[in-house]
N, C-alpha and C positions, 0 to 999 in steps of 0.2 A: 316639451317635455323637460324636465329638469334633470340634469345629469346627476346631481347630488342626490336627489330622491331615489334614483334607480341604483346608485352604487352603495350608499350609506345602509340600507336595510341588511344587506349581506353582512357587512361588518357587525351591526348592532344584533343580528341573529347569531353569529360566531361569538360575540362578546357574551350574549345570554347564554349560550350552550357552554361557555367556560365558566361562568358565574354558577349555573346550575349543577354541572357535572365535574368541575375541576377537584374540588375536595374528596369525592368519591373515588375519582380516578386515581389521584395521587395516593390516597390509602389503598387501594388495590394494588399499583405497582410498587408499593412498599411492601406489601404482604408478600407479594409475589418474589421480590428479590432480597429483601431483607436488609437493604442499603438504600437510604433517603437519597443520597446523590446519584445513584445508579435509577433509582425510581424517577427522579426528576428529569434526567434524561430520555427515560421512555415515555413520560407524559408530554415532554416537549416533541418527540418524534410523533407520537399519536396526535397531538394537536395539528401538527404538520400535514400529516396525511388527511386530518378531517378537513382541514382548510381545503386541501386539493380535491377533495370527493364532497364538498359542500352540498351538492343535491342530495346526498343520502342522509343528511341531517334533520329529517323531518319526521315526526312520529306517523305519519302517512306510510312510511316505509318499514316500519318496524321501530322497536325501541332504539332510541337514539343512545341512552347509556350502556344498553347491551352492545351496540355496535362499537361503541368507543372502548368497552372493556374487552371485546373481542380484540380490536385492533392494538390495544396496550399488550394484551396476552401474546400476540403474534410478534409484536416488536420485543418483548422480553425473550422469547425464545429465540428468535434472530441474534439478539445480542449474545444470548449464552452461547449459541453455537458458534458464533464468530470467534468469542473468548477462548472456546475449546480448540478452535483449529489453530489458533496463535500459540507459540511457546509460551510458558510461564514467564511471567516478568521477575527478576529478581531485583529486590530492593537492595541499595547500598548500605553498608552498616554506618557510614559518617558522611557528613556532608561533603567534607575535604576530599574524600575517595570519589564521589560521585562526580565532582567538577574537575578533577585530575585528567589530564591528557595522556594518552597511552601512546608511548614512543619506542620504537624498537632500538636496540642498540646499533651503533654505527657498524660494528663487526658484523651484523647480520645483514646490513645492507651491502656490505663489501663482498660477503661470500654470495649473496644473492645474484649480485652483479656478475661475479665470477662465472657462476653456474649458467647465468643466461648468456655470457658471451661463449663459453664452452660450447652450448647447445647451438648457438647461431653459427659457431664454426664449422658445424656440420651440414649446414644447408648450402644449396648453390646460391651464388650471388642474387640471382632475380629472386628466389624465395627469401634470402635473408633481407633484401631490401623492403620487400613488401611487408614482412613481419615488423622490421623496425619501424617503418613508416606507420603502420596501423597501431601496434601495441607499445612500442616504445616511446614514439612521439605523440601518440594518442590522437591520432588523426582518423576521420572517417574513411571509408573505403572510396568515396568519390575524391575526397581531398588527396588521398595518397595516389590515386590514379592520375590526378593532374600533376602532381609534384613527381611522380615516376614516368610520365608520358607515355601510359598505357591506358587502355579502356578499363572502366570498373570491373567488369566480367574478368579481365586478366587478373586483376588485383584480388579479387575473391577466389580464383581459382588457384593461384599461388599460395594464398594463405591456407585454403584447404589442404593442398598438398604438402606444404610444409609442417602443418600441425601433424596431419597422418603421419608424414616421415617421422617426426620427433616422437609421436607416441608410439611408434613400432619399434624404434631404435632405442629408445630410453625408459619406456614403460618398466621393463622388469628392473633395470637399475635403480629407478625411484621407488619400488617396492621393497627392493633389498635394503635401501638406506633407511626407509620408515620402518 
């Protein structure tokens, strides 16, 4: 048995399905979306799903075109729902503004550091060291545990209690400032 002959017909059948139904599928997706580029994305996803379920692409199982159109419709609905779930994207007015990096003022960084230092002063040394290792030096709890010479669970517990302490002590103050 020749392996070329067993693999090639599937590709040829898929090529034939694309030739036969491709234009109609793109036309349908364009009518659904009103956007040619979005329609092309939908058709591409439809072909991918058709390739994954090549066993359904025979007229013995019902209309191939009907199946493809239903898949395209489902993909369009899925994409529409996912766009609605995300916040609306806002376009920049100029290319210069879009490529500009946002940098905070040095005074903001100094003020933030002063606030953090003040908050850390209200923690016990054990809680402070755990917070500094994890949040200031950006270590994992496992890495912080190694640096502090304590078990990982102890670091997690210290973080939990430190954050809870800061929230109960400073939450009303933060709300007053805001």
